[in-house]
C-alpha positions in Angstrom: 46.8 37.7 -10.5 43.2 36.3 -10.6 44.4 33.1 -12.2 47.1 32.8 -9.5 44.6 33.2 -6.7 42.3 30.7 -8.2 45.1 28.2 -8.6 46.1 28.8 -5.0 42.6 28.4 -3.7 42.2 25.2 -5.7 45.4 23.8 -4.4 44.4 24.7 -0.8 41.0 23.1 -1.2 42.6 20.0 -2.8 45.0 19.5 0.2 42.1 20.1 2.7 40.1 17.4 0.9 43.0 15.0 0.7 43.9 15.6 4.4 40.3 15.3 5.5 39.5 12.1 3.7 42.9 10.6 4.7 42.1 11.4 8.3 38.6 9.9 8.0 40.1 6.7 6.5 42.6 6.4 9.3 40.1 7.0 12.1 37.7 4.4 10.7 40.3 1.7 11.6 39.6 -0.7 8.8 42.0 -3.3 7.5 45.4 -1.8 7.0 45.7 -3.0 3.4 42.3 -1.4 2.5 43.2 1.8 4.3 46.5 2.1 2.5 45.0 1.3 -0.8 42.5 4.1 -0.5 45.1 6.6 0.7 47.4 5.7 -2.2 44.5 6.1 -4.6 43.7 9.6 -3.2 47.4 10.6 -3.7 47.8 9.2 -7.2 44.4 10.3 -8.6 43.4 13.3 -6.4 40.0 14.3 -7.6 39.0 10.9 -9.1 40.2 9.1 -6.0 38.2 11.4 -3.7 35.1 11.0 -5.9 35.5 7.2 -5.9 35.9 7.1 -2.1 32.8 9.2 -1.6 30.9 6.8 -3.8 32.0 3.4 -2.5 34.5 4.0 0.3 32.2 3.6 3.2 29.3 1.2 4.0 26.5 3.8 4.2 23.2 1.9 4.2 20.7 4.8 4.4 18.6 6.2 7.2 15.4 4.4 6.1 17.2 1.0 6.3 18.6 1.9 9.7 15.1 2.8 11.0 13.6 -0.5 9.8 16.5 -2.4 11.3 15.8 -0.8 14.6 12.2 -1.8 14.3 13.3 -5.4 14.0 15.5 -5.5 17.1 12.9 -6.5 19.7 11.1 -9.2 17.5 14.6 -10.6 16.6 15.6 -10.8 20.3 12.5 -12.6 21.2 13.0 -15.0 18.3 16.6 -15.7 19.2 15.7 -16.6 22.7 13.4 -19.3 21.4 16.1 -20.6 19.1 18.7 -20.8 21.9 16.2 -22.8 24.0 16.0 -25.3 21.1 19.7 -26.0 21.0 20.3 -29.6 22.1 23.4 -30.7 20.1 25.5 -33.5 21.5 29.1 -32.5 20.5 30.8 -35.5 22.1 31.2 -37.5 18.8 32.0 -34.5 16.5 35.2 -33.0 15.2 37.0 -31.2 18.1 36.6 -27.9 16.3 32.8 -28.2 15.7 31.7 -27.1 19.1 34.1 -24.1 19.1 33.0 -23.0 15.6 29.4 -23.2 16.6 30.0 -21.2 19.8 32.0 -18.6 17.8 29.1 -18.0 15.4 26.5 -18.1 18.2 28.4 -15.3 20.1 28.8 -13.2 17.0 25.2 -13.5 15.7 23.1 -15.2 18.4 22.2 -18.0 16.0 22.8 -21.5 17.4 23.6 -24.7 15.7 20.5 -26.8 15.4 20.2 -30.6 15.3 17.5 -32.7 13.5 17.9 -31.6 9.9 17.6 -33.6 6.7 20.0 -32.3 4.0 20.5 -33.0 0.3 23.5 -31.7 -1.5 22.7 -31.0 -5.2 25.5 -30.4 -7.6 23.5 -30.2 -10.8 21.8 -26.8 -11.4 19.1 -28.2 -13.6 18.1 -30.7 -10.9 18.1 -27.9 -8.3 15.7 -25.8 -10.4 13.4 -28.8 -11.0 13.3 -29.6 -7.3 12.5 -25.9 -6.5 9.7 -26.0 -9.1 8.2 -29.2 -7.6 8.3 -27.8 -4.1 6.7 -24.5 -5.2 3.9 -26.5 -6.9 3.3 -28.2 -3.6 3.3 -25.0 -1.5 0.3 -24.2 0.6 1.2 -21.1 2.7 4.2 -19.1 1.6 6.9 -19.1 -1.1 10.0 -16.9 -0.5 12.7 -16.5 -3.1 15.8 -14.3 -2.6 18.6 -14.1 -5.2 21.4 -11.9 -6.4 20.7 -12.7 -10.0 17.4 -13.8 -11.5 18.3 -14.4 -15.2 15.9 -14.8 -18.1 15.5 -17.9 -20.2 15.3 -21.7 -20.0 14.3 -23.4 -16.7 14.5 -20.1 -14.8 11.3 -19.0 -16.7 9.6 -22.2 -15.6 10.3 -21.1 -12.0 8.4 -17.9 -12.7 5.5 -19.9 -14.0 5.5 -22.1 -10.9 5.4 -19.0 -8.6 2.5 -17.6 -10.6 0.6 -20.9 -10.2 1.2 -20.8 -6.5 -0.1 -17.2 -6.2 -3.2 -18.2 -8.2 -3.8 -20.9 -5.6 -3.8 -18.3 -2.8 -0.2 -18.9 -1.6 1.6 -15.8 -0.4 4.6 -15.3 -2.7 7.5 -12.9 -2.3 10.4 -12.4 -4.6 13.4 -10.3 -3.4 16.2 -9.8 -6.0 19.3 -7.6 -6.0 18.5 -4.3 -7.9 21.8 -4.4 -9.7 22.4 -8.1 -10.3 18.8 -8.6 -11.4 18.3 -5.4 -13.3 17.3 -7.1 -16.5 14.8 -9.3 -14.8 13.2 -6.4 -12.9 12.6 -4.6 -16.1 11.2 -7.7 -17.9 7.8 -8.8 -18.9 8.1 -11.8 -16.5 8.5 -9.6 -13.5 5.4 -7.7 -14.6 3.5 -11.0 -15.0 4.5 -12.0 -11.4 3.1 -8.7 -10.1 -0.1 -9.1 -12.1 -0.6 -12.5 -10.5 -0.3 -11.0 -7.0 3.3 -11.9 -6.3 5.2 -9.2 -4.4 8.4 -8.5 -6.3 10.9 -6.2 -4.6 14.4 -5.0 -5.5 17.0 -5.2 -2.8 19.4 -2.3 -2.3 18.0 -0.1 -5.1 20.4 2.0 -7.2 20.0 5.4 -8.6 21.6 8.8 -9.2 20.3 10.4 -6.0 20.8 7.4 -3.8 24.6 7.7 -4.1 24.3 10.7 -1.8 22.9 8.6 1.0 24.2 5.1 0.6 27.1 3.1 -0.9 25.9 1.6 -4.2 28.3 -1.3 -4.6 27.1 -3.1 -1.4 25.0 -5.9 -2.9 22.7 -8.6 -1.6 24.5 -11.7 -2.8 22.3 -14.3 -0.9 20.6 -17.2 -2.6 17.6 -18.4 -0.4 14.4 -20.3 -1.1 11.9 -21.1 1.7 8.6 -22.8 1.1 5.9 -23.0 3.7 8.5 -22.4 6.4 9.5 -26.1 6.2 11.7 -26.5 3.1 14.8 -24.4 2.4 17.5 -24.1 -0.2 20.7 -22.1 -0.2 24.1 -22.3 -1.8 25.8 -20.7 -4.8 23.2 -21.0 -7.6 21.6 -17.8 -8.9 18.1 -18.3 -10.3 19.5 -19.0 -13.7 19.7 -21.8 -16.3 23.3 -22.7 -16.7 22.8 -23.5 -20.4 22.1 -19.8 -21.1 23.6 -17.8 -18.3 26.3 -15.4 -19.5 26.9 -17.7 -22.5 28.8 -14.9 -24.3 31.5 -14.7 -21.6 33.5 -17.7 -23.0 33.9 -19.4 -19.7 31.6 -22.4 -20.2 28.6 -23.4 -18.1 28.5 -22.2 -14.6 28.9 -25.0 -12.1 27.0 -24.5 -8.8 26.0 -26.4 -5.7 22.9 -26.0 -3.5 21.6 -27.6 -0.3 18.0 -28.6 0.1 17.1 -28.8 3.8 14.2 -29.6 6.0 14.2 -29.3 9.8 14.8 -26.6 12.4 17.5 -24.8 10.4 14.9 -23.7 7.9 13.4 -21.4 10.5 16.7 -19.4 10.4 16.7 -19.3 6.6 13.2 -18.0 6.7 14.1 -15.5 9.4 17.0 -14.2 7.3 14.6 -13.7 4.3 12.1 -11.9 6.5 14.7 -9.5 7.9 16.0 -8.8 4.3 12.4 -8.3 3.0 11.5 -5.9 5.9 14.6 -3.8 5.0 13.2 -3.2 1.5 9.4 -3.5 1.7 6.7 -1.2 3.1 4.8 -4.3 4.2 3.9 -3.9 8.0 6.0 -6.2 10.1 3.0 -7.9 11.8 1.5 -8.8 8.4 4.8 -10.0 7.2 5.3 -12.3 10.2 1.7 -13.6 10.1 1.9 -14.6 6.4 5.5 -16.0 6.2 5.0 -19.5 7.5 7.3 -18.9 10.4 7.2 -21.7 12.9 9.4 -24.1 14.8 10.2 -27.1 12.7 10.3 -30.6 14.3 13.5 -32.7 14.1 13.3 -34.9 10.9 16.9 -35.8 10.2 20.3 -36.5 11.7 22.3 -33.4 10.6 23.5 -30.5 12.7 23.4 -27.2 10.8 24.3 -23.6 11.6 23.0 -20.9 9.3 25.4 -18.0 9.3 24.2 -14.8 7.5 26.7 -12.1 7.1 26.9 -8.5 5.8 27.8 -5.0 6.6 24.7 -4.2 8.7 25.3 -6.6 11.6 28.5 -8.3 12.8 30.3 -7.5 9.5 33.4 -9.4 10.7 31.4 -12.7 11.2 32.1 -14.7 8.1 35.7 -13.6 7.9 36.4 -14.7 11.5 34.5 -17.9 11.0 36.5 -18.8 7.8 39.8 -18.1 9.6 38.7 -20.3 12.5 37.8 -23.0 10.1 41.1 -22.9 8.3 43.1 -22.9 11.6 41.0 -25.9 12.8 42.0 -28.2 10.0 44.4 -31.0 11.2 44.7 -33.3 8.2 42.9 -32.0 5.1 41.4 -28.7 3.9 39.7 -28.4 0.5 38.3 -25.1 -0.7 36.5 -24.2 -3.9 35.7 -20.6 -5.0 35.3 -18.8 -8.3 36.9 -15.5 -7.1 40.0 -15.7 -5.0 41.3 -12.3 -3.8 42.2 -13.0 -0.2 43.3 -10.6 2.5 46.6 -11.0 4.4 44.9 -12.9 7.3 43.4 -15.5 5.0 46.6 -15.9 3.0 48.6 -16.4 6.2 46.0 -18.9 7.5 46.3 -21.0 4.3 50.1 -20.9 4.3 50.2 -21.8 8.0 47.9 -24.8 7.5 50.0 -26.2 4.7 53.2 -25.7 6.7 51.9 -27.6 9.7 51.2 -30.6 7.5 47.6 -30.1 6.5 46.9 -31.2 2.9 45.5 -27.9 1.5 43.8 -27.9 -1.9 42.5 -24.8 -3.5 40.2 -25.4 -6.4 39.6 -22.4 -8.8 38.1 -22.1 -12.3 40.5 -22.0 -15.2 38.5 -19.2 -16.7 36.6 -16.4 -14.8 34.4 -13.7 -16.1 36.6 -10.9 -14.6 40.1 -10.4 -16.0 41.0 -8.1 -13.1 40.1 -10.7 -10.6 42.0 -13.4 -12.5 45.3 -11.4 -12.4 44.7 -10.3 -8.8 44.1 -13.9 -7.8 47.2 -15.3 -9.5 49.4 -12.7 -7.7 49.0 -14.8 -4.6 49.8 -18.2 -6.2 53.5 -18.3 -5.8 53.6 -17.8 -2.0 50.9 -20.4 -1.6 52.6 -22.9 -3.8 55.9 -22.3 -2.0 54.1 -23.0 1.3 52.8 -26.3 0.0 49.3 -25.4 -1.0 48.0 -27.4 -3.9 46.2 -25.2 -6.5 44.2 -26.8 -9.2 42.2 -25.1 -12.0 38.9 -26.6 -13.0 38.5 -26.7 -16.8 35.0 -28.0 -17.4 33.2 -24.6 -16.9 33.2 -21.7 -14.5 33.3 -23.4 -11.1 31.0 -21.1 -9.1 30.4 -23.4 -6.0 31.7 -22.0 -2.8 32.6 -24.8 -0.5 35.0 -25.8 2.3 35.6 -29.1 4.0 38.0 -29.9 6.8 39.2 -33.4 7.9 36.2 -35.1 6.2 34.2 -33.9 9.3 33.0 -30.3 8.8 31.7 -28.6 5.7 30.8 -25.1 4.6 28.6 -24.3 1.6 26.9 -21.0 0.6 27.3 -17.8 -1.3 30.6 -16.5 0.1 33.6 -16.1 -2.2 37.2 -16.0 -0.9 37.5 -12.3 -1.5 37.2 -9.2 0.5 34.0 -8.1 -1.1 32.2 -11.2 0.2 34.0 -10.9 3.6 32.9 -7.3 4.4 30.7 -5.7 1.7 28.1 -8.1 0.4 25.1 -9.7 2.2 25.9 -13.4 2.2 24.8 -16.7 3.7 26.7 -19.8 4.6 25.7 -23.2 6.0 28.1 -24.8 8.5 27.5 -28.6 8.5 28.8 -30.3 11.6 28.6 -34.0 10.8 30.8 -36.3 8.8 28.1 -37.7 6.6 27.2 -34.2 5.2 30.9 -33.2 5.1 31.7 -36.2 3.0 28.9 -35.5 0.5 30.4 -32.1 0.0 33.9 -33.5 -0.2 32.8 -36.1 -2.8 31.5 -33.2 -4.9 34.8 -31.4 -4.4 36.8 -34.5 -5.5 34.7 -34.6 -8.7 35.8 -31.0 -9.4 39.4 -31.9 -8.8 39.1 -34.8 -11.2 38.3 -32.2 -13.9 41.1 -29.9 -13.0 44.8 -29.5 -13.7 47.3 -28.8 -10.9 49.5 -25.7 -11.2 53.2 -26.6 -11.3 55.1 -24.2 -9.0 58.3 -24.2 -11.1 56.5 -23.6 -14.3 54.4 -20.8 -12.7 57.6 -19.2 -11.4 58.9 -18.7 -15.0 55.9 -16.6 -16.1 56.8 -13.4 -18.0 57.8 -10.1 -16.4 54.8 -8.2 -17.9 52.4 -10.8 -16.4 54.1 -10.6 -13.0 54.0 -6.8 -13.1 50.2 -6.7 -13.9 49.6 -9.2 -11.1 51.5 -7.3 -8.5 49.9 -4.0 -9.4 46.5 -5.4 -9.1 47.5 -7.1 -5.9 48.0 -3.7 -4.4 44.5 -2.7 -5.5 42.9 -6.0 -4.4 41.3 -4.5 -1.3 39.2 -2.3 -3.6 38.2 -5.0 -6.1 
């Protein structure tokens, strides 16, 4: 009888837990695919699914972070008012979609497009690291570095040495790295040497056993930002890693990345993004942080119009997803996209198919090999419907293509840290540059054409004949793709 009662109580508690979590998922009104995937997981794996949802099902950021974000509200509002006053872009000779895209981002985030920037698109990772080292060696006020992964070895270690030299000259140096992605670096002797030299080294979104009770642990800071003296900035897809050594045992070849070095008014927004991220993780007083960060208005020094679009779950989580959809729907002649991880939601998939069907030459450039088998299968589950719509899919075979770029009509370009997957859209903290002039767009496009030259197109008829087991795995993982 006791065993019967225990079983009954257990069953009742199970159904209460299942009903309660299902109701919570429904009432949060997230994307339908994501909601259905979670409810399905709860049904199929009752206790395990519930535990997983409690761990990673909601974007809980922690009370401390919420309090620090609130502290930043008034300084940010004052800063945004000064930025809006600086917006003087003449849209008359730009792509018709440029002004609408800029207005869209401005309304979502309050960050305007700014004219007067000088840009350099760098497609060689070693060249990027060498340029960063040279700029750090010339720093006089502040060096800010923010990365998802800071890897050990090769030229990455020379960056550490450059930061130490800057700190020894009296430059204020801050290093913010993701606690999960840069776990090995944070525990290394190099990180300790930075701290001993007076460099502030801080983990972003710390992980730990007790933190899981208060925040979601798989929300990561995926941004890549360098700002020097508040006047030189870098962002793009490159982690602080030497491509010759980074994940060399993954059998995917060298990682191929792209970064933009910029000078001009847009650097102020890159610096502001870093400061906001730093303030979320550091105990440094806000006044001290602002006084020592080299924050200042930067004069016009070039011809390029740039809009910096930070995104993440803390503020306007829909921003980058909406902006990407607007970009795709704005294409009239040509759309080229490169991404290492392609796990799109239904809206993105529909936008790509729609573009191809209305006559846009859509090319999707993906790496032939990726470092995640699950993502590879989930990605290929979408290929057939894209190929049938007329999308050209090519697989890059000269390494793991990690650059995240978009160009439309040789007139507008996007470059940054955002993958074409749901994790980048809604979970990770990301950053993207929107470049609104044809000169910059064509620099990015030329880089994309170089990738395409080292890629093989997927034949739709050959792909259709893939084996039943392969199609089964792809379609199962497709159902789970909102959770990947």
